C-alpha positions in Angstrom: -63.2 -15.7 -89.2 -60.6 -18.3 -90.0 -58.5 -17.0 -87.1 -61.5 -17.5 -84.8 -62.0 -21.0 -85.9 -58.4 -21.9 -85.3 -58.6 -20.4 -81.7 -61.8 -22.3 -80.9 -60.1 -25.4 -82.2 -57.0 -24.7 -80.1 -59.0 -24.2 -77.0 -60.9 -27.4 -77.7 -57.6 -29.2 -77.9 -56.5 -27.8 -74.7 -59.7 -28.9 -73.1 -59.4 -32.4 -74.6 -55.8 -32.5 -73.2 -57.1 -31.7 -69.6 -59.8 -34.4 -70.0 -57.3 -37.0 -71.2 -54.9 -35.9 -68.3 -57.8 -36.3 -65.8 -58.7 -39.8 -67.1 -55.0 -40.8 -67.2 -54.6 -39.9 -63.5 -56.7 -43.0 -62.8 -54.7 -45.3 -65.0 -52.2 -47.9 -64.4 -48.8 -47.3 -63.0 -46.6 -45.1 -65.2 -43.8 -46.6 -67.2 -41.5 -43.9 -65.6 -41.4 -43.2 -61.9 -39.4 -39.8 -61.2 -37.0 -40.0 -58.4 -37.9 -38.3 -55.1 -37.3 -34.6 -54.6 -33.9 -33.8 -53.3 -32.5 -37.3 -54.1 -30.6 -35.8 -57.1 -29.1 -32.5 -58.5 -30.0 -30.1 -61.2 -27.0 -28.0 -62.0 -27.4 -24.9 -64.1 -27.7 -25.6 -67.9 -27.7 -22.0 -69.3 -28.4 -18.5 -68.1 -31.3 -16.3 -69.3 -32.0 -12.6 -69.0 -35.2 -11.3 -67.5 -36.7 -9.8 -70.4 -39.7 -7.3 -70.4 -42.8 -8.5 -72.3 -46.5 -7.7 -72.2 -48.9 -9.3 -69.8 -52.6 -10.1 -70.6 -53.5 -6.4 -69.5 -50.9 -4.9 -72.0 -48.6 -3.7 -69.2 -44.8 -4.2 -69.3 -43.6 -7.0 -66.9 -40.6 -9.2 -66.4 -40.9 -12.5 -67.9 -39.6 -14.1 -64.7 -39.8 -11.3 -62.0 -38.7 -13.7 -59.4 -37.9 -12.9 -55.7 -35.2 -14.9 -53.9 -36.3 -18.4 -53.2 -38.6 -18.6 -56.1 -38.5 -20.6 -59.4 -40.5 -20.3 -62.6 -41.9 -22.9 -65.0 -41.7 -21.3 -68.5 -43.2 -22.6 -71.6 -43.7 -21.2 -75.1 -46.9 -21.8 -77.1 -49.1 -20.2 -79.8 -52.8 -20.3 -80.1 -53.0 -21.4 -83.7 -51.2 -24.7 -82.9 -53.1 -27.6 -84.5 -50.9 -30.3 -83.0 -52.7 -31.5 -79.8 -49.3 -33.2 -78.6 -47.5 -29.7 -78.6 -48.9 -26.5 -77.4 -52.3 -27.7 -76.1 -50.5 -30.5 -74.2 -48.2 -28.0 -72.7 -50.9 -25.9 -71.5 -52.8 -28.9 -70.1 -49.7 -29.9 -68.2 -49.3 -26.4 -66.9 -53.0 -26.5 -65.7 -52.4 -29.7 -63.9 -49.3 -28.2 -62.2 -51.4 -25.2 -61.3 -54.0 -27.4 -59.7 -51.4 -29.3 -57.7 -49.9 -26.0 -56.5 -53.3 -24.6 -55.5 -53.5 -27.8 -53.3 -50.0 -27.0 -51.8 -50.0 -23.2 -50.8 -46.6 -23.4 -49.0 -45.0 -24.6 -52.2 -47.1 -22.4 -54.4 -45.6 -19.3 -52.8 -42.3 -20.2 -54.4 -43.4 -21.1 -58.0 -44.4 -19.0 -60.8 -46.0 -20.5 -64.0 -45.3 -18.5 -67.2 -46.9 -19.2 -70.6 -45.3 -17.0 -73.5 -46.7 -16.7 -76.9 -44.2 -16.9 -79.9 -46.9 -15.5 -82.1 -47.3 -12.0 -81.0 -49.0 -10.8 -84.2 -52.0 -13.0 -83.3 -51.7 -13.7 -79.7 -52.4 -10.2 -78.5 -52.7 -9.2 -74.7 -56.5 -9.6 -75.2 -56.1 -13.1 -76.6 -53.7 -14.1 -73.9 -56.3 -12.9 -71.3 -58.9 -15.0 -73.1 -56.8 -18.0 -72.8 -56.2 -17.2 -69.0 -60.0 -17.0 -68.5 -60.4 -20.4 -70.3 -57.8 -22.0 -68.0 -58.8 -20.2 -64.7 -55.5 -20.2 -62.9 -55.6 -21.0 -59.2 -51.9 -20.2 -58.7 -49.4 -17.4 -59.8 -49.7 -18.0 -63.6 -48.7 -15.5 -66.2 -49.8 -15.3 -69.8 -47.4 -13.0 -71.8 -46.7 -11.9 -75.4 -44.7 -9.1 -77.0 -45.3 -6.1 -79.1 -43.7 -7.6 -82.1 -41.7 -10.5 -83.4 -38.5 -8.4 -83.3 -39.0 -7.7 -79.6 -39.6 -11.5 -78.8 -36.6 -12.7 -81.0 -34.0 -12.2 -78.4 -36.0 -14.2 -75.8 -36.5 -17.1 -78.1 -32.8 -17.1 -78.9 -31.9 -16.9 -75.3 -33.9 -19.8 -74.3 -33.0 -21.8 -77.6 -36.6 -22.1 -78.5 -36.5 -22.4 -82.3 -39.7 -21.4 -84.4 -40.2 -21.5 -88.1 -42.9 -19.5 -89.6 -44.4 -21.5 -92.4 -45.0 -19.8 -95.8 -47.0 -20.8 -99.0 -45.8 -21.2 -102.6 -46.1 -17.4 -103.1 -44.2 -16.5 -100.0 -47.3 -15.7 -98.0 -47.5 -16.6 -94.4 -49.9 -19.6 -93.6 -50.4 -18.6 -89.8 -48.6 -21.9 -88.9 -45.4 -22.2 -87.0 -43.1 -25.4 -86.9 -41.5 -25.6 -83.5 -40.3 -28.1 -80.9 -42.2 -28.4 -77.6 -40.0 -27.0 -74.9 -40.5 -25.9 -71.3 -37.9 -24.6 -68.8 -37.3 -24.5 -65.0 -35.5 -21.3 -64.1 -34.3 -20.3 -60.8 -34.2 -16.7 -59.3 -30.6 -16.2 -60.6 -31.8 -16.7 -64.1 -30.1 -20.1 -64.4 -32.0 -22.6 -66.4 -32.1 -25.9 -64.2 -34.3 -28.1 -66.4 -35.4 -28.2 -70.0 -38.3 -30.5 -71.0 -39.3 -31.9 -74.3 -42.9 -33.3 -74.9 -42.0 -36.7 -73.6 -41.1 -35.2 -70.1 -44.1 -32.9 -69.7 -45.1 -34.6 -66.5 -46.5 -32.6 -63.6 -44.7 -35.0 -61.2 -41.3 -34.5 -62.9 -41.8 -30.8 -62.9 -42.9 -30.6 -59.3 -40.1 -32.8 -58.1 -37.6 -30.8 -59.9 -39.2 -27.6 -58.6 -38.8 -28.9 -54.9 -35.2 -30.2 -55.6 -34.0 -26.7 -56.8 -35.9 -24.9 -54.0 -34.3 -27.2 -51.3 -31.0 -26.6 -52.7 -31.4 -22.9 -52.8 -32.7 -22.9 -49.2 -29.7 -24.9 -48.2 -27.4 -22.5 -49.8 -29.0 -19.5 -48.1 -28.7 -21.3 -44.7 -25.0 -21.9 -45.3 -24.4 -18.4 -46.3 -26.1 -17.1 -43.2 -24.2 -19.5 -41.0 -20.8 -18.4 -42.5 -21.4 -14.7 -41.7 
């Protein structure tokens, strides 16, 4: 019962974040205007492997599974998060990106959204499927979890996503996780091209960075083809 209440509260926070984002779209000019796509560079920051996890049907899939000329936006969340500025805000941002991609099908073909739970004991494939139904994706958006914490640990370590599972005075788990909000832009080579904290979870920043990386990759492929 407590778990259900937490999840209902979590989905409520996500919905509140979506409403706030919708209202914010009509607000005054933002304090920060991101540079135009292609006017800057995003060199590789680190490399990540393409791990196998569980999708919302319980099937084994690649976390990224990208084809050449595609990129992924990856975020890590958990559905018992009670901080509206953390996991619910990340999901609300992904939803806004999802809607923007749905309006731009040519760009959408090159972008995959990925939401990974770092709480596999509670966020089962069925729970991730429920989250997907709540958010109603309109683009290529995966909701993934793992069979166990042990299986997930190498993924978190590779991405540098630190999590601390909180315990009570008797050592019992409280079902809460202390973490930093992080999201990642990853190219088809497995190179991380952008890392975003909560202050930079802006759909416009993310989409501009996506287009910058895709344009660079396209130019590199043309150059390779011309040199053959």
